[in-house]
C-alpha positions as CSV (number, residue, x, y, z in Angstrom):
1,M,-14.5,10.1,0.8
2,K,-13.4,6.8,-0.8
3,L,-11.9,5.0,1.8
4,S,-14.7,5.7,5.4
5,G,-14.8,4.0,7.8
6,K,-12.1,1.3,6.2
7,N,-9.7,0.2,8.3
8,T,-6.0,0.5,7.0
9,L,-2.0,-0.5,8.0
10,I,0.8,1.1,6.4
11,T,4.3,0.1,7.4
12,G,7.0,2.7,7.1
13,G,4.1,5.1,7.9
14,S,6.7,8.0,9.6
15,Q,8.5,9.9,7.2
16,G,9.1,10.6,3.3
17,F,6.3,8.2,0.8
18,G,5.0,6.5,3.6
19,R,4.2,9.7,5.8
20,H,2.2,11.4,1.8
21,L,0.5,7.3,2.7
22,V,-0.6,7.8,5.7
23,E,-2.0,11.5,5.4
24,A,-3.7,9.9,1.9
25,F,-5.5,7.5,3.3
26,L,-6.9,9.9,6.8
27,A,-7.6,12.5,3.8
28,E,-10.4,9.5,2.5
29,G,-11.9,9.1,5.8
30,A,-9.5,5.4,7.2
31,N,-8.5,4.7,10.2
32,V,-5.0,4.6,9.9
33,V,-2.8,2.1,12.2
34,F,1.0,3.2,10.8
35,C,4.4,1.6,11.6
36,A,8.1,2.7,12.1
37,R,11.2,1.5,13.4
38,T,11.7,4.1,15.8
39,A,9.7,5.2,18.7
40,T,10.0,9.3,18.2
41,D,9.3,8.9,14.8
42,V,6.2,7.3,15.6
43,S,5.1,9.7,18.5
44,S,5.9,12.5,16.4
45,T,3.9,11.7,12.9
46,Q,0.9,10.9,15.2
47,A,1.0,14.0,17.5
48,A,1.2,16.5,13.9
49,L,-1.4,14.5,12.2
50,L,-3.9,13.8,15.1
51,A,-5.5,17.6,14.1
52,R,-6.7,16.0,11.1
53,L,-8.9,13.4,12.1
54,Q,-12.4,13.8,11.8
55,S,-14.8,12.6,14.3
56,G,-15.1,8.6,14.6
57,Q,-11.6,8.5,13.3
58,Q,-8.8,7.1,14.8
59,L,-4.7,6.5,13.8
60,I,-2.4,4.3,15.6
61,G,1.6,5.1,15.4
62,V,3.5,1.6,16.2
63,T,6.6,0.8,16.8
64,C,7.7,-1.6,14.5
65,D,10.2,-4.1,12.7
66,V,8.7,-5.7,9.8
67,A,12.1,-7.9,9.6
68,D,10.9,-9.5,13.2
69,P,7.9,-11.8,13.6
70,A,6.8,-11.1,17.1
71,S,7.2,-7.4,16.2
72,V,4.4,-8.2,12.7
73,A,2.1,-9.9,14.9
74,A,2.5,-7.2,17.6
75,L,1.7,-5.2,15.1
76,F,-1.4,-7.2,13.9
77,A,-3.1,-7.4,17.2
78,R,-3.0,-3.7,18.0
79,A,-4.4,-3.1,14.5
80,A,-7.1,-5.7,15.1
81,R,-8.9,-3.9,17.8
82,L,-10.2,-1.0,15.2
83,G,-12.1,-4.5,13.8
84,P,-11.9,-6.1,10.0
85,L,-8.8,-4.8,8.2
86,H,-9.9,-3.4,5.3
87,A,-6.5,-3.0,3.2
88,V,-2.1,-3.1,4.1
89,V,-0.4,-1.0,2.7
90,N,3.5,-2.7,2.4
91,N,5.6,0.5,2.1
92,A,8.7,-0.2,4.6
93,G,11.6,-1.2,2.3
94,I,15.6,0.1,2.3
95,Y,18.2,0.6,-0.3
96,G,21.1,-2.1,1.2
97,P,24.1,-1.7,0.3
98,I,25.0,0.9,-2.3
99,G,28.1,0.1,-4.6
100,P,30.0,-2.7,-6.8
101,T,28.7,-5.8,-6.6
102,E,31.8,-8.0,-5.1
103,D,32.4,-5.9,-2.4
104,V,29.2,-5.6,-1.2
105,A,29.3,-7.3,2.6
106,L,26.6,-10.2,2.5
107,A,25.4,-8.8,6.2
108,D,24.0,-5.5,4.6
109,W,23.3,-8.1,1.5
110,T,21.0,-10.1,4.3
111,Q,19.8,-7.3,5.9
112,A,18.1,-5.7,2.6
113,W,16.5,-9.2,1.9
114,S,15.0,-9.9,5.4
115,V,13.4,-6.0,5.4
116,N,12.0,-5.6,1.5
117,V,11.4,-9.6,0.9
118,T,10.4,-11.1,4.4
119,G,9.0,-8.2,6.4
120,T,7.0,-8.1,3.3
121,L,6.3,-11.5,3.3
122,L,5.4,-11.4,7.2
123,V,2.8,-8.5,6.9
124,C,1.0,-10.4,3.8
125,Q,0.6,-13.5,6.0
126,H,-0.6,-12.2,8.1
127,A,-2.9,-9.5,6.5
128,V,-3.9,-12.6,4.8
129,R,-5.2,-14.5,7.9
130,A,-6.6,-11.4,8.4
131,M,-8.6,-10.4,5.8
132,K,-10.1,-14.8,4.9
133,P,-12.7,-14.8,7.3
134,A,-13.6,-11.2,6.7
135,G,-14.5,-11.8,3.2
136,G,-12.0,-10.6,1.4
137,G,-9.3,-7.0,1.5
138,K,-6.6,-4.8,-0.4
139,I,-2.8,-5.7,-0.4
140,I,-0.6,-3.2,-1.8
141,N,3.3,-3.5,-2.0
142,I,5.2,-0.8,-2.7
143,S,8.4,-1.8,-5.4
144,G,9.7,0.6,-7.9
145,G,11.9,1.1,-10.1
146,G,14.2,-1.7,-9.6
147,A,11.9,-4.4,-10.4
148,T,12.2,-3.7,-14.0
149,N,14.8,-2.4,-14.8
150,P,18.6,-3.8,-13.8
151,M,20.3,-0.9,-11.1
152,P,24.4,-1.8,-11.5
153,R,25.7,-0.9,-7.6
154,F,22.6,-1.4,-5.8
155,V,22.2,-5.1,-6.1
156,A,20.2,-6.0,-3.4
157,Y,17.4,-3.1,-3.8
158,A,17.0,-4.5,-7.7
159,A,16.8,-8.0,-6.7
160,T,14.5,-7.9,-3.5
161,K,12.5,-5.1,-5.2
162,A,11.7,-8.0,-8.0
163,A,11.4,-10.2,-5.6
164,V,8.4,-8.3,-4.2
165,V,6.6,-7.9,-7.3
166,R,6.7,-12.1,-7.8
167,L,5.7,-12.5,-4.8
168,T,2.6,-10.0,-5.2
169,E,2.0,-12.2,-8.5
170,T,1.9,-15.1,-6.7
171,L,-0.1,-14.5,-3.5
172,A,-3.3,-13.0,-6.1
173,E,-3.2,-16.4,-7.5
174,E,-3.7,-18.0,-4.5
175,Y,-6.0,-15.9,-2.8
176,R,-7.8,-14.7,-5.9
177,A,-10.6,-16.9,-4.8
178,D,-10.8,-15.8,-1.2
179,H,-11.2,-12.3,-2.5
180,I,-8.1,-10.6,-1.7
181,A,-7.0,-8.0,-4.6
182,V,-2.6,-8.2,-4.0
183,N,-0.6,-5.1,-6.1
184,A,2.4,-3.3,-6.2
185,V,3.1,0.0,-6.8
186,A,5.8,2.0,-8.8
187,P,5.5,5.3,-7.2
188,G,7.9,7.1,-9.7
189,A,11.5,8.4,-8.7
190,L,10.8,10.3,-5.5
191,H,12.9,12.8,-3.2
192,T,13.1,11.0,0.2
193,R,15.8,9.9,2.4
194,L,17.0,6.9,-0.4
195,T,17.9,10.2,-2.3
196,E,19.8,11.7,0.2
197,Q,21.9,7.9,1.0
198,V,23.0,8.0,-3.1
199,L,24.0,11.6,-2.4
200,A,26.0,10.6,0.3
201,A,27.5,7.7,-1.0
202,G,29.1,9.7,-3.9
203,P,29.1,9.0,-7.5
204,D,32.3,6.5,-6.7
205,K,30.1,3.9,-5.0
206,A,26.4,5.0,-6.6
207,G,27.5,5.7,-10.1
208,A,27.9,8.8,-12.2
209,D,24.7,8.7,-14.0
210,F,22.3,7.0,-10.8
211,F,24.6,9.9,-8.4
212,A,24.0,12.9,-11.3
213,K,19.9,11.5,-11.9
214,N,19.5,11.8,-7.8
215,K,21.4,15.3,-7.7
216,K,18.8,16.8,-10.0
217,W,15.6,15.5,-8.4
218,A,17.3,17.1,-5.1
219,D,17.9,19.9,-6.2
220,E,15.0,20.3,-9.1
221,G,12.4,18.6,-7.7
222,A,11.1,14.7,-8.2
223,V,7.7,13.2,-8.8
224,D,5.2,14.0,-6.5
225,P,4.9,11.4,-3.6
226,R,0.7,12.0,-3.7
227,L,0.5,11.0,-7.0
228,G,1.8,7.1,-6.2
229,A,-0.2,7.8,-3.0
230,A,-3.8,8.4,-4.7
231,L,-3.2,5.4,-6.5
232,C,-3.0,3.8,-3.0
233,V,-5.7,4.9,-2.1
234,Y,-7.4,4.1,-5.3
235,L,-6.2,0.2,-5.1
236,A,-7.6,0.2,-1.6
237,G,-10.8,1.3,-2.3
238,T,-13.6,-0.1,-4.0
239,E,-13.2,1.3,-7.7
240,S,-10.2,-1.2,-8.2
241,D,-12.0,-4.5,-7.2
242,G,-11.4,-7.0,-9.8
243,I,-8.1,-5.5,-10.3
244,T,-5.3,-8.1,-8.6
245,G,-1.7,-9.4,-9.4
246,K,-0.1,-6.0,-11.6
247,L,2.5,-3.8,-11.1
248,I,0.9,-0.5,-11.6
249,S,2.9,2.3,-12.2
250,A,1.3,5.9,-10.9
251,Q,3.4,7.4,-13.1
252,W,3.1,6.0,-16.6
253,D,0.1,4.1,-16.6
254,P,-3.6,5.4,-16.9
255,W,-5.0,4.7,-14.0
256,K,-6.4,7.8,-13.3
257,D,-9.2,6.5,-16.1
258,P,-10.8,3.3,-14.5
259,A,-12.5,2.2,-17.4
260,K,-9.3,2.8,-19.7
261,F,-6.4,1.0,-17.1
262,R,-9.9,-2.1,-16.0
263,A,-9.8,-2.9,-19.8
264,L,-5.8,-2.8,-20.3
265,A,-5.4,-4.5,-17.3
266,T,-6.3,-8.0,-18.2
267,G,-4.3,-11.0,-19.0
268,D,0.3,-10.6,-19.3
269,V,-0.2,-6.8,-19.2
270,Y,1.6,-4.8,-15.9
271,T,3.1,-8.4,-15.3
272,L,6.9,-9.5,-15.2
273,R,7.0,-12.1,-17.5
274,R,9.7,-13.9,-19.5
275,I,10.3,-11.8,-23.6
276,V,10.6,-14.5,-26.0
277,P,11.3,-14.2,-29.6
278,E,7.6,-14.4,-31.1
279,D,6.9,-11.1,-29.0
280,R,8.9,-9.4,-31.4
281,P,8.5,-11.2,-33.8
282,K,11.5,-13.1,-34.2
283,K,11.4,-16.4,-34.6
């Protein structure tokens, strides 16, 4: 097993993609501390997964609001009881306001930044503090298509997910010497509660094209969430040592071929950067 005995913390782990993350890390032998905002979600998820644990393996559920500093501090205090922290997956996130940008309420915009960016920062801060004395670790931030493509009518989601990638790249450079790898993952178009939010918003708010895509994902299936979970397992394990500061697509990048992927993942490949005329090439 790739993560046998490794202590892992996963945020937003009670449902959707987060639930698949918890299951994938458990299947590879990791001890997992996961959190969600709702206590009933935490308890029901923990109860459902306890039967899957191997001898000596631990699964701990904690109620936590990642946008609240005290709540995140309590989460990491609970995780510290397991021992050294080897990997952290920042999965908690929200779409935020859906609709024309001129109609976005400031409170909704602020909430999206609080959860998606401030929450990611708070978790990363605690992760770094735990990993530096231990000689290193792996941090994985869940980003997505919002980071690389404009998303009309989802301005808060697009802006916050782009911010998560630049945060990832910055932390990767800042803590490279401490052997803390920080990467971002785009798991692909998934059928989760976010899909249901788009359908509930309707084509007038979400936009006809994006609504149609979500309707298709809901009716016909979307990207298998186990693919993104497997990528996170890869990034948390030793096979990915040395890879840091990257935004990796679970669906499109050749991470399943470690040798090929390592050869490609050099320089500014899989990073955010400004495209200049010479890149096309033009003067």
